mmCIF entry with sequence, helices, sheets and N, C-alpha, C, O atoms, coordinates in Angstrom:
data_MODEL
# 
_entry.id   MODEL 
# 
_entity.id                         1 
_entity.type                       polymer 
_entity.pdbx_number_of_molecules   1 
# 
_entity_poly.entity_id                      1 
_entity_poly.type                           'polypeptide(L)' 
_entity_poly.nstd_linkage                   no 
_entity_poly.nstd_monomer                   no 
_entity_poly.pdbx_seq_one_letter_code       
;(UNK)(UNK)(UNK)(UNK)(UNK)(UNK)(UNK)(UNK)(UNK)(UNK)(UNK)(UNK)(UNK)(UNK)(UNK)(UNK)
(UNK)(UNK)(UNK)(UNK)(UNK)(UNK)(UNK)(UNK)(UNK)(UNK)(UNK)(UNK)(UNK)(UNK)(UNK)(UNK)
(UNK)(UNK)(UNK)(UNK)(UNK)(UNK)(UNK)(UNK)(UNK)(UNK)(UNK)(UNK)(UNK)(UNK)(UNK)(UNK)
(UNK)(UNK)(UNK)(UNK)(UNK)
;
_entity_poly.pdbx_seq_one_letter_code_can   XXXXXXXXXXXXXXXXXXXXXXXXXXXXXXXXXXXXXXXXXXXXXXXXXXXXX 
_entity_poly.pdbx_strand_id                 A 
# 
loop_
_entity_poly_seq.entity_id 
_entity_poly_seq.num 
_entity_poly_seq.mon_id 
_entity_poly_seq.hetero 
1 1  UNK n 
1 2  UNK n 
1 3  UNK n 
1 4  UNK n 
1 5  UNK n 
1 6  UNK n 
1 7  UNK n 
1 8  UNK n 
1 9  UNK n 
1 10 UNK n 
1 11 UNK n 
1 12 UNK n 
1 13 UNK n 
1 14 UNK n 
1 15 UNK n 
1 16 UNK n 
1 17 UNK n 
1 18 UNK n 
1 19 UNK n 
1 20 UNK n 
1 21 UNK n 
1 22 UNK n 
1 23 UNK n 
1 24 UNK n 
1 25 UNK n 
1 26 UNK n 
1 27 UNK n 
1 28 UNK n 
1 29 UNK n 
1 30 UNK n 
1 31 UNK n 
1 32 UNK n 
1 33 UNK n 
1 34 UNK n 
1 35 UNK n 
1 36 UNK n 
1 37 UNK n 
1 38 UNK n 
1 39 UNK n 
1 40 UNK n 
1 41 UNK n 
1 42 UNK n 
1 43 UNK n 
1 44 UNK n 
1 45 UNK n 
1 46 UNK n 
1 47 UNK n 
1 48 UNK n 
1 49 UNK n 
1 50 UNK n 
1 51 UNK n 
1 52 UNK n 
1 53 UNK n 
# 
_struct_asym.id          A 
_struct_asym.entity_id   1 
# 
loop_
_struct_conf.conf_type_id 
_struct_conf.id 
_struct_conf.pdbx_PDB_helix_id 
_struct_conf.beg_label_comp_id 
_struct_conf.beg_label_asym_id 
_struct_conf.beg_label_seq_id 
_struct_conf.pdbx_beg_PDB_ins_code 
_struct_conf.end_label_comp_id 
_struct_conf.end_label_asym_id 
_struct_conf.end_label_seq_id 
_struct_conf.pdbx_end_PDB_ins_code 
_struct_conf.beg_auth_comp_id 
_struct_conf.beg_auth_asym_id 
_struct_conf.beg_auth_seq_id 
_struct_conf.end_auth_comp_id 
_struct_conf.end_auth_asym_id 
_struct_conf.end_auth_seq_id 
_struct_conf.pdbx_PDB_helix_class 
_struct_conf.details 
_struct_conf.pdbx_PDB_helix_length 
HELX_P HELX_P1 AA1 UNK A 2  ? UNK A 17 ? UNK A 2  UNK A 17 1 ? 16 
HELX_P HELX_P2 AA2 UNK A 23 ? UNK A 48 ? UNK A 23 UNK A 48 1 ? 26 
# 
_struct_conf_type.id          HELX_P 
_struct_conf_type.criteria    ? 
_struct_conf_type.reference   ? 
# 
loop_
_atom_site.group_PDB 
_atom_site.id 
_atom_site.type_symbol 
_atom_site.label_atom_id 
_atom_site.label_alt_id 
_atom_site.label_comp_id 
_atom_site.label_asym_id 
_atom_site.label_entity_id 
_atom_site.label_seq_id 
_atom_site.pdbx_PDB_ins_code 
_atom_site.Cartn_x 
_atom_site.Cartn_y 
_atom_site.Cartn_z 
_atom_site.occupancy 
_atom_site.B_iso_or_equiv 
_atom_site.pdbx_formal_charge 
_atom_site.auth_seq_id 
_atom_site.auth_comp_id 
_atom_site.auth_asym_id 
_atom_site.auth_atom_id 
_atom_site.pdbx_PDB_model_num 
ATOM 1   N N  . UNK A 1 1  ? 5.615   12.330  -7.045  1.00 0.00 ? 1  UNK A N  1 
ATOM 2   C CA . UNK A 1 1  ? 6.124   10.981  -7.071  1.00 0.00 ? 1  UNK A CA 1 
ATOM 3   C C  . UNK A 1 1  ? 7.381   10.881  -7.921  1.00 0.00 ? 1  UNK A C  1 
ATOM 4   O O  . UNK A 1 1  ? 8.288   10.106  -7.616  1.00 0.00 ? 1  UNK A O  1 
ATOM 5   N N  . UNK A 1 2  ? 7.428   11.665  -8.982  1.00 0.00 ? 2  UNK A N  1 
ATOM 6   C CA . UNK A 1 2  ? 8.608   11.620  -9.845  1.00 0.00 ? 2  UNK A CA 1 
ATOM 7   C C  . UNK A 1 2  ? 9.825   12.147  -9.101  1.00 0.00 ? 2  UNK A C  1 
ATOM 8   O O  . UNK A 1 2  ? 10.939  11.661  -9.296  1.00 0.00 ? 2  UNK A O  1 
ATOM 9   N N  . UNK A 1 3  ? 9.608   13.147  -8.244  1.00 0.00 ? 3  UNK A N  1 
ATOM 10  C CA . UNK A 1 3  ? 10.718  13.720  -7.471  1.00 0.00 ? 3  UNK A CA 1 
ATOM 11  C C  . UNK A 1 3  ? 11.308  12.673  -6.523  1.00 0.00 ? 3  UNK A C  1 
ATOM 12  O O  . UNK A 1 3  ? 12.511  12.683  -6.265  1.00 0.00 ? 3  UNK A O  1 
ATOM 13  N N  . UNK A 1 4  ? 10.482  11.782  -6.008  1.00 0.00 ? 4  UNK A N  1 
ATOM 14  C CA . UNK A 1 4  ? 10.946  10.763  -5.065  1.00 0.00 ? 4  UNK A CA 1 
ATOM 15  C C  . UNK A 1 4  ? 11.635  9.588   -5.747  1.00 0.00 ? 4  UNK A C  1 
ATOM 16  O O  . UNK A 1 4  ? 12.272  8.779   -5.072  1.00 0.00 ? 4  UNK A O  1 
ATOM 17  N N  . UNK A 1 5  ? 11.523  9.476   -7.061  1.00 0.00 ? 5  UNK A N  1 
ATOM 18  C CA . UNK A 1 5  ? 12.062  8.311   -7.763  1.00 0.00 ? 5  UNK A CA 1 
ATOM 19  C C  . UNK A 1 5  ? 13.581  8.216   -7.647  1.00 0.00 ? 5  UNK A C  1 
ATOM 20  O O  . UNK A 1 5  ? 14.109  7.139   -7.373  1.00 0.00 ? 5  UNK A O  1 
ATOM 21  N N  . UNK A 1 6  ? 14.282  9.311   -7.847  1.00 0.00 ? 6  UNK A N  1 
ATOM 22  C CA . UNK A 1 6  ? 15.745  9.263   -7.813  1.00 0.00 ? 6  UNK A CA 1 
ATOM 23  C C  . UNK A 1 6  ? 16.286  8.911   -6.424  1.00 0.00 ? 6  UNK A C  1 
ATOM 24  O O  . UNK A 1 6  ? 17.144  8.034   -6.325  1.00 0.00 ? 6  UNK A O  1 
ATOM 25  N N  . UNK A 1 7  ? 15.820  9.561   -5.341  1.00 0.00 ? 7  UNK A N  1 
ATOM 26  C CA . UNK A 1 7  ? 16.344  9.170   -4.021  1.00 0.00 ? 7  UNK A CA 1 
ATOM 27  C C  . UNK A 1 7  ? 16.028  7.720   -3.662  1.00 0.00 ? 7  UNK A C  1 
ATOM 28  O O  . UNK A 1 7  ? 16.857  7.035   -3.063  1.00 0.00 ? 7  UNK A O  1 
ATOM 29  N N  . UNK A 1 8  ? 14.849  7.254   -4.020  1.00 0.00 ? 8  UNK A N  1 
ATOM 30  C CA . UNK A 1 8  ? 14.493  5.864   -3.713  1.00 0.00 ? 8  UNK A CA 1 
ATOM 31  C C  . UNK A 1 8  ? 15.368  4.909   -4.513  1.00 0.00 ? 8  UNK A C  1 
ATOM 32  O O  . UNK A 1 8  ? 15.815  3.892   -3.983  1.00 0.00 ? 8  UNK A O  1 
ATOM 33  N N  . UNK A 1 9  ? 15.618  5.218   -5.771  1.00 0.00 ? 9  UNK A N  1 
ATOM 34  C CA . UNK A 1 9  ? 16.491  4.374   -6.584  1.00 0.00 ? 9  UNK A CA 1 
ATOM 35  C C  . UNK A 1 9  ? 17.899  4.338   -6.000  1.00 0.00 ? 9  UNK A C  1 
ATOM 36  O O  . UNK A 1 9  ? 18.535  3.284   -5.981  1.00 0.00 ? 9  UNK A O  1 
ATOM 37  N N  . UNK A 1 10 ? 18.386  5.474   -5.526  1.00 0.00 ? 10 UNK A N  1 
ATOM 38  C CA . UNK A 1 10 ? 19.714  5.527   -4.910  1.00 0.00 ? 10 UNK A CA 1 
ATOM 39  C C  . UNK A 1 10 ? 19.764  4.677   -3.641  1.00 0.00 ? 10 UNK A C  1 
ATOM 40  O O  . UNK A 1 10 ? 20.712  3.921   -3.435  1.00 0.00 ? 10 UNK A O  1 
ATOM 41  N N  . UNK A 1 11 ? 18.748  4.802   -2.797  1.00 0.00 ? 11 UNK A N  1 
ATOM 42  C CA . UNK A 1 11 ? 18.708  4.017   -1.559  1.00 0.00 ? 11 UNK A CA 1 
ATOM 43  C C  . UNK A 1 11 ? 18.608  2.521   -1.850  1.00 0.00 ? 11 UNK A C  1 
ATOM 44  O O  . UNK A 1 11 ? 19.246  1.707   -1.182  1.00 0.00 ? 11 UNK A O  1 
ATOM 45  N N  . UNK A 1 12 ? 17.805  2.167   -2.851  1.00 0.00 ? 12 UNK A N  1 
ATOM 46  C CA . UNK A 1 12 ? 17.679  0.754   -3.218  1.00 0.00 ? 12 UNK A CA 1 
ATOM 47  C C  . UNK A 1 12 ? 19.019  0.216   -3.740  1.00 0.00 ? 12 UNK A C  1 
ATOM 48  O O  . UNK A 1 12 ? 19.391  -0.921  -3.449  1.00 0.00 ? 12 UNK A O  1 
ATOM 49  N N  . UNK A 1 13 ? 19.733  1.034   -4.508  1.00 0.00 ? 13 UNK A N  1 
ATOM 50  C CA . UNK A 1 13 ? 21.034  0.624   -5.022  1.00 0.00 ? 13 UNK A CA 1 
ATOM 51  C C  . UNK A 1 13 ? 22.028  0.415   -3.886  1.00 0.00 ? 13 UNK A C  1 
ATOM 52  O O  . UNK A 1 13 ? 22.774  -0.565  -3.879  1.00 0.00 ? 13 UNK A O  1 
ATOM 53  N N  . UNK A 1 14 ? 22.037  1.332   -2.931  1.00 0.00 ? 14 UNK A N  1 
ATOM 54  C CA . UNK A 1 14 ? 22.934  1.197   -1.784  1.00 0.00 ? 14 UNK A CA 1 
ATOM 55  C C  . UNK A 1 14 ? 22.588  -0.035  -0.964  1.00 0.00 ? 14 UNK A C  1 
ATOM 56  O O  . UNK A 1 14 ? 23.480  -0.766  -0.534  1.00 0.00 ? 14 UNK A O  1 
ATOM 57  N N  . UNK A 1 15 ? 21.306  -0.268  -0.746  1.00 0.00 ? 15 UNK A N  1 
ATOM 58  C CA . UNK A 1 15 ? 20.890  -1.430  0.031   1.00 0.00 ? 15 UNK A CA 1 
ATOM 59  C C  . UNK A 1 15 ? 21.237  -2.720  -0.699  1.00 0.00 ? 15 UNK A C  1 
ATOM 60  O O  . UNK A 1 15 ? 21.596  -3.713  -0.065  1.00 0.00 ? 15 UNK A O  1 
ATOM 61  N N  . UNK A 1 16 ? 21.136  -2.716  -2.018  1.00 0.00 ? 16 UNK A N  1 
ATOM 62  C CA . UNK A 1 16 ? 21.467  -3.904  -2.798  1.00 0.00 ? 16 UNK A CA 1 
ATOM 63  C C  . UNK A 1 16 ? 22.961  -4.205  -2.709  1.00 0.00 ? 16 UNK A C  1 
ATOM 64  O O  . UNK A 1 16 ? 23.354  -5.369  -2.629  1.00 0.00 ? 16 UNK A O  1 
ATOM 65  N N  . UNK A 1 17 ? 23.788  -3.174  -2.723  1.00 0.00 ? 17 UNK A N  1 
ATOM 66  C CA . UNK A 1 17 ? 25.237  -3.371  -2.611  1.00 0.00 ? 17 UNK A CA 1 
ATOM 67  C C  . UNK A 1 17 ? 25.614  -3.930  -1.246  1.00 0.00 ? 17 UNK A C  1 
ATOM 68  O O  . UNK A 1 17 ? 26.569  -4.698  -1.134  1.00 0.00 ? 17 UNK A O  1 
ATOM 69  N N  . UNK A 1 18 ? 24.876  -3.552  -0.210  1.00 0.00 ? 18 UNK A N  1 
ATOM 70  C CA . UNK A 1 18 ? 25.175  -4.014  1.139   1.00 0.00 ? 18 UNK A CA 1 
ATOM 71  C C  . UNK A 1 18 ? 24.500  -5.342  1.463   1.00 0.00 ? 18 UNK A C  1 
ATOM 72  O O  . UNK A 1 18 ? 24.674  -5.868  2.562   1.00 0.00 ? 18 UNK A O  1 
ATOM 73  N N  . UNK A 1 19 ? 23.735  -5.889  0.528   1.00 0.00 ? 19 UNK A N  1 
ATOM 74  C CA . UNK A 1 19 ? 23.094  -7.178  0.749   1.00 0.00 ? 19 UNK A CA 1 
ATOM 75  C C  . UNK A 1 19 ? 21.853  -7.106  1.621   1.00 0.00 ? 19 UNK A C  1 
ATOM 76  O O  . UNK A 1 19 ? 21.434  -8.118  2.182   1.00 0.00 ? 19 UNK A O  1 
ATOM 77  N N  . UNK A 1 20 ? 21.262  -5.929  1.743   1.00 0.00 ? 20 UNK A N  1 
ATOM 78  C CA . UNK A 1 20 ? 20.094  -5.771  2.607   1.00 0.00 ? 20 UNK A CA 1 
ATOM 79  C C  . UNK A 1 20 ? 18.778  -6.040  1.875   1.00 0.00 ? 20 UNK A C  1 
ATOM 80  O O  . UNK A 1 20 ? 17.724  -6.108  2.508   1.00 0.00 ? 20 UNK A O  1 
ATOM 81  N N  . UNK A 1 21 ? 18.827  -6.191  0.564   1.00 0.00 ? 21 UNK A N  1 
ATOM 82  C CA . UNK A 1 21 ? 17.620  -6.400  -0.224  1.00 0.00 ? 21 UNK A CA 1 
ATOM 83  C C  . UNK A 1 21 ? 17.277  -7.884  -0.239  1.00 0.00 ? 21 UNK A C  1 
ATOM 84  O O  . UNK A 1 21 ? 18.091  -8.722  -0.627  1.00 0.00 ? 21 UNK A O  1 
ATOM 85  N N  . UNK A 1 22 ? 16.069  -8.188  0.185   1.00 0.00 ? 22 UNK A N  1 
ATOM 86  C CA . UNK A 1 22 ? 15.576  -9.557  0.112   1.00 0.00 ? 22 UNK A CA 1 
ATOM 87  C C  . UNK A 1 22 ? 14.345  -9.572  -0.784  1.00 0.00 ? 22 UNK A C  1 
ATOM 88  O O  . UNK A 1 22 ? 13.862  -8.522  -1.209  1.00 0.00 ? 22 UNK A O  1 
ATOM 89  N N  . UNK A 1 23 ? 13.853  -10.742 -1.061  1.00 0.00 ? 23 UNK A N  1 
ATOM 90  C CA . UNK A 1 23 ? 12.674  -10.866 -1.904  1.00 0.00 ? 23 UNK A CA 1 
ATOM 91  C C  . UNK A 1 23 ? 11.479  -10.189 -1.240  1.00 0.00 ? 23 UNK A C  1 
ATOM 92  O O  . UNK A 1 23 ? 10.681  -9.540  -1.917  1.00 0.00 ? 23 UNK A O  1 
ATOM 93  N N  . UNK A 1 24 ? 11.351  -10.333 0.066   1.00 0.00 ? 24 UNK A N  1 
ATOM 94  C CA . UNK A 1 24 ? 10.249  -9.705  0.788   1.00 0.00 ? 24 UNK A CA 1 
ATOM 95  C C  . UNK A 1 24 ? 10.334  -8.189  0.697   1.00 0.00 ? 24 UNK A C  1 
ATOM 96  O O  . UNK A 1 24 ? 9.317   -7.524  0.502   1.00 0.00 ? 24 UNK A O  1 
ATOM 97  N N  . UNK A 1 25 ? 11.516  -7.644  0.833   1.00 0.00 ? 25 UNK A N  1 
ATOM 98  C CA . UNK A 1 25 ? 11.698  -6.197  0.743   1.00 0.00 ? 25 UNK A CA 1 
ATOM 99  C C  . UNK A 1 25 ? 11.321  -5.689  -0.640  1.00 0.00 ? 25 UNK A C  1 
ATOM 100 O O  . UNK A 1 25 ? 10.625  -4.681  -0.766  1.00 0.00 ? 25 UNK A O  1 
ATOM 101 N N  . UNK A 1 26 ? 11.774  -6.374  -1.668  1.00 0.00 ? 26 UNK A N  1 
ATOM 102 C CA . UNK A 1 26 ? 11.447  -5.964  -3.026  1.00 0.00 ? 26 UNK A CA 1 
ATOM 103 C C  . UNK A 1 26 ? 9.949   -6.053  -3.286  1.00 0.00 ? 26 UNK A C  1 
ATOM 104 O O  . UNK A 1 26 ? 9.383   -5.191  -3.959  1.00 0.00 ? 26 UNK A O  1 
ATOM 105 N N  . UNK A 1 27 ? 9.304   -7.086  -2.758  1.00 0.00 ? 27 UNK A N  1 
ATOM 106 C CA . UNK A 1 27 ? 7.861   -7.235  -2.937  1.00 0.00 ? 27 UNK A CA 1 
ATOM 107 C C  . UNK A 1 27 ? 7.118   -6.107  -2.237  1.00 0.00 ? 27 UNK A C  1 
ATOM 108 O O  . UNK A 1 27 ? 6.166   -5.556  -2.791  1.00 0.00 ? 27 UNK A O  1 
ATOM 109 N N  . UNK A 1 28 ? 7.536   -5.762  -1.040  1.00 0.00 ? 28 UNK A N  1 
ATOM 110 C CA . UNK A 1 28 ? 6.872   -4.677  -0.295  1.00 0.00 ? 28 UNK A CA 1 
ATOM 111 C C  . UNK A 1 28 ? 7.070   -3.335  -0.984  1.00 0.00 ? 28 UNK A C  1 
ATOM 112 O O  . UNK A 1 28 ? 6.138   -2.534  -1.056  1.00 0.00 ? 28 UNK A O  1 
ATOM 113 N N  . UNK A 1 29 ? 8.251   -3.084  -1.482  1.00 0.00 ? 29 UNK A N  1 
ATOM 114 C CA . UNK A 1 29 ? 8.514   -1.835  -2.201  1.00 0.00 ? 29 UNK A CA 1 
ATOM 115 C C  . UNK A 1 29 ? 7.671   -1.767  -3.468  1.00 0.00 ? 29 UNK A C  1 
ATOM 116 O O  . UNK A 1 29 ? 7.103   -0.722  -3.784  1.00 0.00 ? 29 UNK A O  1 
ATOM 117 N N  . UNK A 1 30 ? 7.591   -2.872  -4.190  1.00 0.00 ? 30 UNK A N  1 
ATOM 118 C CA . UNK A 1 30 ? 6.784   -2.906  -5.414  1.00 0.00 ? 30 UNK A CA 1 
ATOM 119 C C  . UNK A 1 30 ? 5.310   -2.664  -5.123  1.00 0.00 ? 30 UNK A C  1 
ATOM 120 O O  . UNK A 1 30 ? 4.655   -1.901  -5.833  1.00 0.00 ? 30 UNK A O  1 
ATOM 121 N N  . UNK A 1 31 ? 4.788   -3.302  -4.094  1.00 0.00 ? 31 UNK A N  1 
ATOM 122 C CA . UNK A 1 31 ? 3.387   -3.105  -3.717  1.00 0.00 ? 31 UNK A CA 1 
ATOM 123 C C  . UNK A 1 31 ? 3.161   -1.661  -3.285  1.00 0.00 ? 31 UNK A C  1 
ATOM 124 O O  . UNK A 1 31 ? 2.125   -1.078  -3.606  1.00 0.00 ? 31 UNK A O  1 
ATOM 125 N N  . UNK A 1 32 ? 4.109   -1.080  -2.564  1.00 0.00 ? 32 UNK A N  1 
ATOM 126 C CA . UNK A 1 32 ? 3.983   0.314   -2.136  1.00 0.00 ? 32 UNK A CA 1 
ATOM 127 C C  . UNK A 1 32 ? 3.945   1.276   -3.311  1.00 0.00 ? 32 UNK A C  1 
ATOM 128 O O  . UNK A 1 32 ? 3.158   2.222   -3.316  1.00 0.00 ? 32 UNK A O  1 
ATOM 129 N N  . UNK A 1 33 ? 4.790   1.039   -4.306  1.00 0.00 ? 33 UNK A N  1 
ATOM 130 C CA . UNK A 1 33 ? 4.820   1.902   -5.487  1.00 0.00 ? 33 UNK A CA 1 
ATOM 131 C C  . UNK A 1 33 ? 3.518   1.787   -6.267  1.00 0.00 ? 33 UNK A C  1 
ATOM 132 O O  . UNK A 1 33 ? 2.958   2.795   -6.699  1.00 0.00 ? 33 UNK A O  1 
ATOM 133 N N  . UNK A 1 34 ? 3.038   0.571   -6.446  1.00 0.00 ? 34 UNK A N  1 
ATOM 134 C CA . UNK A 1 34 ? 1.761   0.378   -7.146  1.00 0.00 ? 34 UNK A CA 1 
ATOM 135 C C  . UNK A 1 34 ? 0.631   1.025   -6.364  1.00 0.00 ? 34 UNK A C  1 
ATOM 136 O O  . UNK A 1 34 ? -0.275  1.611   -6.956  1.00 0.00 ? 34 UNK A O  1 
ATOM 137 N N  . UNK A 1 35 ? 0.673   0.924   -5.034  1.00 0.00 ? 35 UNK A N  1 
ATOM 138 C CA . UNK A 1 35 ? -0.335  1.574   -4.194  1.00 0.00 ? 35 UNK A CA 1 
ATOM 139 C C  . UNK A 1 35 ? -0.333  3.089   -4.360  1.00 0.00 ? 35 UNK A C  1 
ATOM 140 O O  . UNK A 1 35 ? -1.395  3.709   -4.418  1.00 0.00 ? 35 UNK A O  1 
ATOM 141 N N  . UNK A 1 36 ? 0.852   3.685   -4.436  1.00 0.00 ? 36 UNK A N  1 
ATOM 142 C CA . UNK A 1 36 ? 0.938   5.132   -4.652  1.00 0.00 ? 36 UNK A CA 1 
ATOM 143 C C  . UNK A 1 36 ? 0.347   5.536   -5.994  1.00 0.00 ? 36 UNK A C  1 
ATOM 144 O O  . UNK A 1 36 ? -0.333  6.557   -6.092  1.00 0.00 ? 36 UNK A O  1 
ATOM 145 N N  . UNK A 1 37 ? 0.602   4.746   -7.024  1.00 0.00 ? 37 UNK A N  1 
ATOM 146 C CA . UNK A 1 37 ? 0.021   5.043   -8.333  1.00 0.00 ? 37 UNK A CA 1 
ATOM 147 C C  . UNK A 1 37 ? -1.501  4.943   -8.305  1.00 0.00 ? 37 UNK A C  1 
ATOM 148 O O  . UNK A 1 37 ? -2.188  5.778   -8.895  1.00 0.00 ? 37 UNK A O  1 
ATOM 149 N N  . UNK A 1 38 ? -2.028  3.936   -7.630  1.00 0.00 ? 38 UNK A N  1 
ATOM 150 C CA . UNK A 1 38 ? -3.488  3.770   -7.549  1.00 0.00 ? 38 UNK A CA 1 
ATOM 151 C C  . UNK A 1 38 ? -4.113  4.931   -6.798  1.00 0.00 ? 38 UNK A C  1 
ATOM 152 O O  . UNK A 1 38 ? -5.125  5.477   -7.236  1.00 0.00 ? 38 UNK A O  1 
ATOM 153 N N  . UNK A 1 39 ? -3.526  5.315   -5.674  1.00 0.00 ? 39 UNK A N  1 
ATOM 154 C CA . UNK A 1 39 ? -4.053  6.439   -4.901  1.00 0.00 ? 39 UNK A CA 1 
ATOM 155 C C  . UNK A 1 39 ? -3.980  7.727   -5.714  1.00 0.00 ? 39 UNK A C  1 
ATOM 156 O O  . UNK A 1 39 ? -4.921  8.520   -5.704  1.00 0.00 ? 39 UNK A O  1 
ATOM 157 N N  . UNK A 1 40 ? -2.876  7.937   -6.412  1.00 0.00 ? 40 UNK A N  1 
ATOM 158 C CA . UNK A 1 40 ? -2.732  9.119   -7.253  1.00 0.00 ? 40 UNK A CA 1 
ATOM 159 C C  . UNK A 1 40 ? -3.792  9.134   -8.346  1.00 0.00 ? 40 UNK A C  1 
ATOM 160 O O  . UNK A 1 40 ? -4.376  10.179  -8.628  1.00 0.00 ? 40 UNK A O  1 
ATOM 161 N N  . UNK A 1 41 ? -4.042  7.991   -8.957  1.00 0.00 ? 41 UNK A N  1 
ATOM 162 C CA . UNK A 1 41 ? -5.062  7.885   -9.996  1.00 0.00 ? 41 UNK A CA 1 
ATOM 163 C C  . UNK A 1 41 ? -6.445  8.231   -9.443  1.00 0.00 ? 41 UNK A C  1 
ATOM 164 O O  . UNK A 1 41 ? -7.197  8.990   -10.053 1.00 0.00 ? 41 UNK A O  1 
ATOM 165 N N  . UNK A 1 42 ? -6.768  7.662   -8.278  1.00 0.00 ? 42 UNK A N  1 
ATOM 166 C CA . UNK A 1 42 ? -8.085  7.916   -7.695  1.00 0.00 ? 42 UNK A CA 1 
ATOM 167 C C  . UNK A 1 42 ? -8.274  9.390   -7.322  1.00 0.00 ? 42 UNK A C  1 
ATOM 168 O O  . UNK A 1 42 ? -9.354  9.946   -7.517  1.00 0.00 ? 42 UNK A O  1 
ATOM 169 N N  . UNK A 1 43 ? -7.241  10.011  -6.794  1.00 0.00 ? 43 UNK A N  1 
ATOM 170 C CA . UNK A 1 43 ? -7.322  11.437  -6.454  1.00 0.00 ? 43 UNK A CA 1 
ATOM 171 C C  . UNK A 1 43 ? -7.505  12.268  -7.717  1.00 0.00 ? 43 UNK A C  1 
ATOM 172 O O  . UNK A 1 43 ? -8.298  13.209  -7.737  1.00 0.00 ? 43 UNK A O  1 
ATOM 173 N N  . UNK A 1 44 ? -6.769  11.919  -8.772  1.00 0.00 ? 44 UNK A N  1 
ATOM 174 C CA . UNK A 1 44 ? -6.886  12.653  -10.033 1.00 0.00 ? 44 UNK A CA 1 
ATOM 175 C C  . UNK A 1 44 ? -8.287  12.522  -10.614 1.00 0.00 ? 44 UNK A C  1 
ATOM 176 O O  . UNK A 1 44 ? -8.866  13.512  -11.062 1.00 0.00 ? 44 UNK A O  1 
ATOM 177 N N  . UNK A 1 45 ? -8.830  11.324  -10.609 1.00 0.00 ? 45 UNK A N  1 
ATOM 178 C CA . UNK A 1 45 ? -10.191 11.104  -11.124 1.00 0.00 ? 45 UNK A CA 1 
ATOM 179 C C  . UNK A 1 45 ? -11.198 11.912  -10.323 1.00 0.00 ? 45 UNK A C  1 
ATOM 180 O O  . UNK A 1 45 ? -12.103 12.519  -10.896 1.00 0.00 ? 45 UNK A O  1 
ATOM 181 N N  . UNK A 1 46 ? -11.052 11.924  -9.016  1.00 0.00 ? 46 UNK A N  1 
ATOM 182 C CA . UNK A 1 46 ? -11.996 12.651  -8.171  1.00 0.00 ? 46 UNK A CA 1 
ATOM 183 C C  . UNK A 1 46 ? -11.906 14.157  -8.420  1.00 0.00 ? 46 UNK A C  1 
ATOM 184 O O  . UNK A 1 46 ? -12.930 14.836  -8.483  1.00 0.00 ? 46 UNK A O  1 
ATOM 185 N N  . UNK A 1 47 ? -10.690 14.679  -8.560  1.00 0.00 ? 47 UNK A N  1 
ATOM 186 C CA . UNK A 1 47 ? -10.526 16.122  -8.756  1.00 0.00 ? 47 UNK A CA 1 
ATOM 187 C C  . UNK A 1 47 ? -11.063 16.581  -10.101 1.00 0.00 ? 47 UNK A C  1 
ATOM 188 O O  . UNK A 1 47 ? -11.689 17.637  -10.192 1.00 0.00 ? 47 UNK A O  1 
ATOM 189 N N  . UNK A 1 48 ? -10.822 15.792  -11.154 1.00 0.00 ? 48 UNK A N  1 
ATOM 190 C CA . UNK A 1 48 ? -11.248 16.224  -12.482 1.00 0.00 ? 48 UNK A CA 1 
ATOM 191 C C  . UNK A 1 48 ? -12.669 15.809  -12.820 1.00 0.00 ? 48 UNK A C  1 
ATOM 192 O O  . UNK A 1 48 ? -13.162 16.131  -13.901 1.00 0.00 ? 48 UNK A O  1 
ATOM 193 N N  . UNK A 1 49 ? -13.338 15.101  -11.917 1.00 0.00 ? 49 UNK A N  1 
ATOM 194 C CA . UNK A 1 49 ? -14.743 14.747  -12.145 1.00 0.00 ? 49 UNK A CA 1 
ATOM 195 C C  . UNK A 1 49 ? -15.670 15.896  -11.733 1.00 0.00 ? 49 UNK A C  1 
ATOM 196 O O  . UNK A 1 49 ? -16.852 15.899  -12.077 1.00 0.00 ? 49 UNK A O  1 
ATOM 197 N N  . UNK A 1 50 ? -15.134 16.852  -11.008 1.00 0.00 ? 50 UNK A N  1 
ATOM 198 C CA . UNK A 1 50 ? -15.962 17.982  -10.573 1.00 0.00 ? 50 UNK A CA 1 
ATOM 199 C C  . UNK A 1 50 ? -16.331 18.836  -11.764 1.00 0.00 ? 50 UNK A C  1 
ATOM 200 O O  . UNK A 1 50 ? -15.523 19.024  -12.674 1.00 0.00 ? 50 UNK A O  1 
ATOM 201 N N  . UNK A 1 51 ? -17.545 19.354  -11.765 1.00 0.00 ? 51 UNK A N  1 
ATOM 202 C CA . UNK A 1 51 ? -18.048 20.124  -12.908 1.00 0.00 ? 51 UNK A CA 1 
ATOM 203 C C  . UNK A 1 51 ? -17.589 21.580  -12.888 1.00 0.00 ? 51 UNK A C  1 
ATOM 204 O O  . UNK A 1 51 ? -17.642 22.248  -13.921 1.00 0.00 ? 51 UNK A O  1 
ATOM 205 N N  . UNK A 1 52 ? -17.143 22.085  -11.749 1.00 0.00 ? 52 UNK A N  1 
ATOM 206 C CA . UNK A 1 52 ? -16.815 23.514  -11.652 1.00 0.00 ? 52 UNK A CA 1 
ATOM 207 C C  . UNK A 1 52 ? -15.371 23.827  -12.058 1.00 0.00 ? 52 UNK A C  1 
ATOM 208 O O  . UNK A 1 52 ? -14.937 24.969  -11.904 1.00 0.00 ? 52 UNK A O  1 
ATOM 209 N N  . UNK A 1 53 ? -14.626 22.863  -12.564 1.00 0.00 ? 53 UNK A N  1 
ATOM 210 C CA . UNK A 1 53 ? -13.238 23.136  -12.959 1.00 0.00 ? 53 UNK A CA 1 
ATOM 211 C C  . UNK A 1 53 ? -13.161 23.729  -14.335 1.00 0.00 ? 53 UNK A C  1 
ATOM 212 O O  . UNK A 1 53 ? -12.068 24.018  -14.821 1.00 0.00 ? 53 UNK A O  1 
# 
C-alpha cells in the first residue's frame, strides 16, 4: 500500500489541477483508502493469530 501512495498522490494532484476532482470523487477515494486499511488489518490479524508461526 505504501508503494501505491506516491502514484495515487500524483494522479490526484493532476486531476485536481485539471478540475476533475469533485466532492464525490474525494469521498469515494477516502472510503477506498480506509477500506484497504481495514482489509489489510483483518488479513494481518488472521495471519498472526495462527499458532504455528
